[in-house]
N, C-alpha and C positions, 0 to 999 in steps of 0.2 A: 485555559490556565497553562502557563509554561513551567517547565521544570528542568533541572540540570541533569544531564545524563551522567556526568561525573559524580555528583552527589548521590544519585540513585545507585550507581554501581558501587561506590565506596560504602554506603550505608548497608546495602544488601550483602556485599561481600563480608563486611565485618560481622553482620548478624550470622551469616552461615559459618564463618570461621569460628565465632563464639560457640555456636551449637556443636560444630565438629570438635572443637577443643574440649568443651564440657564433656561430650561423650567419650573423648579420648582419655580425659582425666578419670572419669568414672571407670572406664574399662581398665586403665592402668592401675587404679586403686584395687580393683577386684583381682587382677592378675598379680599385682605386687604382694597382696596378702597371701596368695597361694605360694608365690616364690619365697616370701619371707618365712612362711611356715616350714617349707622344705629345707631352706637354708639353716634356720635355727634348730630344727630337729637334727640335722646332720651335725651341728655344733654340739648339741646335747649328747649325741652318740659318741662323738670324739672325746668330749670331756669325761663322760662316764668311763670309757675304756682307759683313758689316761689315769684317772683316779684309781681304777682297779690295778693298773700296772704299778703305780707308785706305792700303794699301800702294801701290796703283797700279803704274805701269810706269817712272816717272822717279825713279830712286834710284841712289845711289852706294854704294861699299863703306863710305865714312865714315858714310853715313846708317844702314847696317845695323849698324855697330858701336855707334853712338849708341843705336839702338833696343834692341839687345841689352843694353847697359848699363842702360838704363831698366827693361828687363824683369827684370834681376837684382836691382834694388832693390825689386821688388814685395813680396817677403816681409817686408822691414823696414817698409814702409809699412803692410802689412796688420796686422802686430803692433802698430804704433803706434796704429792705428785701434781695435783691440779691447782695448788694454792697460787702459784705464780702464773698460771695460764688463764685463759678466758673462761673456761668452764669450771668455775669454782664450786658449783652446786651439784656436781656429778656424784651420784650415789649408786654405783654399780652393784654394791653388796645387797641392795634391796631388790634387784631385778633377777639375779641369778643366785640360787642356793643349792647346797648339797648336804647329804646326810650319809652316815655309815652306821649300819645296825648289825649286831651279831645275830647268831641263830636263835638266841633266847629272847630277842626283842629288846635288847638294851641299846640305847643310842650312844655310840662310842665317840664319834666326833661329828661336828656339823659346822656349817658356816655361821657367821656371827648372828645374822638376823633370820636364820632359818627357824621355822616353827619346831616345837619340841615333840610334835606328833608326826607320824610317818607321812611322807608325801607320796607314798606308793599306793597303788590300788590293790596290792597284795600279790600281783603277778608280775613277772619280768616283762620288760618291753615298755613301749610308749603308752601313756594314759593321760586322760584329762580328769583332774581331781579338784574338788572344791573344799577349801579349808578356811575357816574363820571369815567367810564371806568373799573370799578371793578364789579365782580359778587359776589352777596351775597346769602347765604342761610338763609332765615328769617322765623320766626314764629310769627304770629299775634294772640293775644287773646284779646277779648273785654269783659270787666267786665259787667255783667248784671245789677248790682246795680248802680255802679258809671258811667257807660258808658265810662270808660277810656279804651283806646286801648294800650295794652302793646306789644311792638315789641322787640324781641331778634334776633340778627343776627350774622352770622359769615362769614368771607371772604372765598371764595372758594379756593383761592390760599394757604391759611394756611392748608386747608385739603389736597390739592395736595402735598404740601411740606412735610406734615407728612407721606404720603404714600411713597414719594420719599426717605425720611430719613430711613424709615423701609427697603425699597429695598436696599438702599446704605449700611446699616448695614449688611444686609444678604450677600451682595457681598463681603464686607470687611471680614466678618467671613469666607466665603468660601475661599478667597485668603489667609487668615492666616492659615487655616487648610490644604490647598493644599500641602505644603511641607511635613507635617506630614503624610497626606494621601498617597502621593507618596512613602514615606519611608516605611510605613506599607504594601503597596501593593508589593513593591520590596522585603521586608523581607518575607512576606507570600508566594509569588510565589517561592522565593528561597527555603523555607522550603518544599513547595509542590514538587519542582523539585529535592530535595535532593536524593530520591531513584534512579533517573537516574544517579546521580553522584556516588552513592554507587555501582550500577551495573557496571558502566564504570570502576570504580576503581578496583572492584573485577576481572573483565575480563582482564583488562590491566596488573594486577600484578600476573596473573597466570603464571605457567610454560607452555611453549609452548606445552608440551605433555599432559597437563591437559585439557581434553575435557568434563569434567563432567558438568551436567546441572546447570543453575543458580537456586538458591532456590526461588521458586515462592511464598512461604508463606507470605513474607513481601513485596510483590509487589503491588502497588496500582492498582485498577481496570482499570484505563485509559491506563496503559502500560502493562497490563497482556497479551494482544494479542501479543505485540512486544516481550515480554520475552518468551512466548510460541513458537513463530516462531524461536527465537534465540536458544531455547533449542532443537527444532526439527533440526535446522541446525547443532548444536553441535552433536546431536545424529547421523545425517547422516555422519558427518565428522568422528566421532568415528567408525561408521560401516565401512566407506571406509578405514580408516587406519587399522582396524582389518582385513579387506579382503586382504589388501596389505601384511600385516604381515603373514596372513594365507597362501596366495599364495606363498610367499617366502619360508615359512616353508614346505609347501606341495611340492613345486618344488624341494627343497633340499632333502626332504625325498624320493620322488619318482624317481628322476633322479640319485640318488647316485648309485644304482645298475646298471642301464643301462649304465651309463658313465663308470663305472668300467669294465663292460662287453665289451663295445666298445674298451676300451684301451687294454684289454686282447686279443680280437679278432684281433685288428690291429697288436699287437706285434706277435701274432701267425702267421698271414698272412705274416709278414716280414720274419719269420724264415723258413716258408715252401718253399721247392723248387719244389715240385711236382705241376704242373699246376692245376690238378684236385683238389688236397687238398687245394691249395691256393684259387681256385674259390669257393670251399665250404665255406672256412673261410670268404671270402669277401661277399658271399651271406648271411652268418650269420651276418656279420657286418652290411649289409644293412637292414636286418630284425630288428636288435636291434635299428638302427637309425630310422626306421619307427615307432617302438614302442615308442621311445623317443619323436618323433615328435607328435604322437597321444596323449601322456601324456601331453605335453606342450599345445596343442590345447584344450584339455579338461579342463586343469587348467585355461587357459585364459578365456574360455567360462564361467566356474563356477565363476570366480572372477568378471566378468562383470554383472552377474545376481544378482540383489539385491532382497531378499525376503521381499519387502515392500508392502504396499497397492497398488492394481492395478491402482487406479486413479492417481498414481504418474508417470506412464508410459507416455512418451512424444509422441511417434509416433503411436498412435492408429489409426486403419483403419478397414474398412470392406472388407473382402476378401473371395474368394471361397476356402473353406476347401478341396473340392474335387480336384481342380486344384493344390493346394499346395501339397497335398499328392501324386498325380501323379508325380509331378516334383521331389519330394524327392525320390520316388521309382525309377524313371528313373536314377537319379544320382547314386544310390547305387546298381543298378542291376549288374554292372561289378563285384562288390565284391561278390554278391550272386552267380554269374555264376562260380566264382573260386571254390566254394564249391558245385556246382551243386544243389543249393537251388532254389526252385521255389517260387516266391512271387505272391500271388493272392489278388487282390483288389476287395472287395465287397462294392459297393456304389451306391446310387441312381444316375440316369442319369441326373438329374437336378443339378444346382449349389447349394452348401450348404454355405449360407452366415454366416460368423462368425466375430464378432467384437473383435479386440485384437491387439497385436503386432505381425505382421506377421513374422518378423525375428525370434523372440523367439519361435513361434509355429513351424517354420521350423526346428529349432535346436532340439526341443522336438521330432518331428517325426523322424528326422535323427538318434537321439540317440536310440529311440525305435527300429528302423529297424536295426541299427548297433548291438545292444545288441542281437536282435533275431538271426541275422546271426552268431554272434560270438558263441553263446551258443547252436546253433542248429547243429546236426550232418550233415555230407555231404549227399547229395541226399534226403534232407528232404523238408518240406513244411512250408511256413509262410503265415498266413492269416491276411490281413489288412481290417478291416470293418469300414465303415462310416455309421452313422444312424442319421436321423433328428427326434428329438422329439419336443414336443410342446414348451418347454422353453430351449432346449439345443441341442448341436451337440455332438454326441458320437463318439469317436475314440477308436478302439480296435485292438490290435496287439497280435497275438497268434502264438506259434511255437511248434515244436516237440522235443524240447530240453529236458534235464534231469529234468527240473522244479525246483522249489524252495520249500523245505519243509515248512510246515506251521509254524514251530517254528522259522524259519529264516526270514519270510516275513516282519516282523516289522523292521528289521535291514538293508534290502537291499538298502534303500535310504540313509544310512549313507555314508559319504565320505570314499572312499578307502576300504569299506567293501566288501568282496567277500566270497561266500559260500565255506566252506571247501570241499576239494576234487574236486573242479572245475578246470579242466586243460585248459580251454579256456583262451586265452590271453586277458587281459583287465586291466583297471586302477581302477575300482571300483568307477568311477565318473559319469558314464552315467546316472544312475537312480537318483543320487543326483541332476544332472542338470535338469532332467525331473521333479523332485519334486519341485524345485524352480520355474521353469516356470509355472507349474500347480498352485502353490500358487499365483504367480503374476496374474493369470487369474481366480482365485477363482474356479478352476476346482477340482472336486472330483476324487480320484483314487481308483480303485477296483482291487485286485489281486486274481487270482484263477488258478487252474490247468486246462490245456487243456483236460486232461484225469483224471477226479476225482477219478476213481476207482484205477488207478495205481499211482496216484499222480505225473504223469509225464507231461511234456509240461508246458508252462507258458503262461498265458494270462493276459494282463494288459489293463484295460478299464478306459478311461478318459472321464468325462462328463463336457463340457464347457458351461456355461450359455450364452445365445444368446445376452442379453442386459445387460452387466455388467458395461459398461463405459458410461460417459457423452459424447455427441457428440462434445462438445467444446474442449475436450482433444485431 
């Protein structure tokens, strides 16, 4: 099931933003209530002190009546002030009230809608008091000279309503901003994912034969690993295609002459009437067929061996190098007997544990033995030596052949290269295969003459590290 990264990110971001915003609104509501309480308490304190300063101590009953009459006109004045405005239902006189009491407990003046009972708890200072089912926040101040008690009070429900209104406005703003926020997130994520679309477009519009790597310079850090792996895959595909083309070219090049010889020998055998001559022609035909088969086998082996890092090998195991060498010598002994060549193995009697790809190592040993037999004269000797060192297993194969001059030793690992003047039958691929397998296992190769004084004989030494691979491979 496929899904959209953009939709996934937008949806989850909006969910988390909603959660974060909700927690913010709740937190702001709690903090706003605390700040509103402090702010309104300070206003109550200022109002009480202002009333105390305005009333003073020199007043008459007539003054009190005049003040009360003016207070009774406040609702009319307020309604006139807001009649032409948008807030025509404002009733500030219901939320904030005050009272002035004398020392005998008589209510001298009060706001229009103030209760006729005291809003004080009996002591000066702030207090919460419940009257007629409503809770009030009140402040009582007693004037030291006139002994008048001034009480200013505010209903708690007005404070709660103010906090609710602030929270409601925050929620409304959040809901109004949400569509814009969603669009901006959608647009920003789209811009962030645009490199993926560019890479997909570049790859999809390539010619099928174009396996060049994707330019990593403009790739964001988050997808650089993906692009690196894609480039590695393209490189492996390019290498595989090149091996296929090289195999086809090598096969066409190397089989052209044997196939022509096969055809000539077959035509010759058809024309010959002498049984002995015909048998000789057919034997020659079989020899050419065997050589062609050997060429194809070597080409196939070479095409399957990839000179990449050793950790890319898939079937790594730990095996006994001594046992593997004995098995390969046993398999190739019949070929050595045909030339009366003796193969001597010099090896420790205990197992030699080596970690690597056993199939590839067996091919390497087989090619070394096959080369030694091919290039050694009849009735000669081949030495195979195994040695265990502290960090490596050493394989050495030496023969009594004509050897390889020092000037040509750097080229004998090239494909199809053969030393001039060498009459032994071969494809020039054996040591190329050995080189690639050695590279796979990070083995070092040393070449030298068996008889340094005469520069004859050939000795090849390979040193395989013991612990080259991770066990999980």
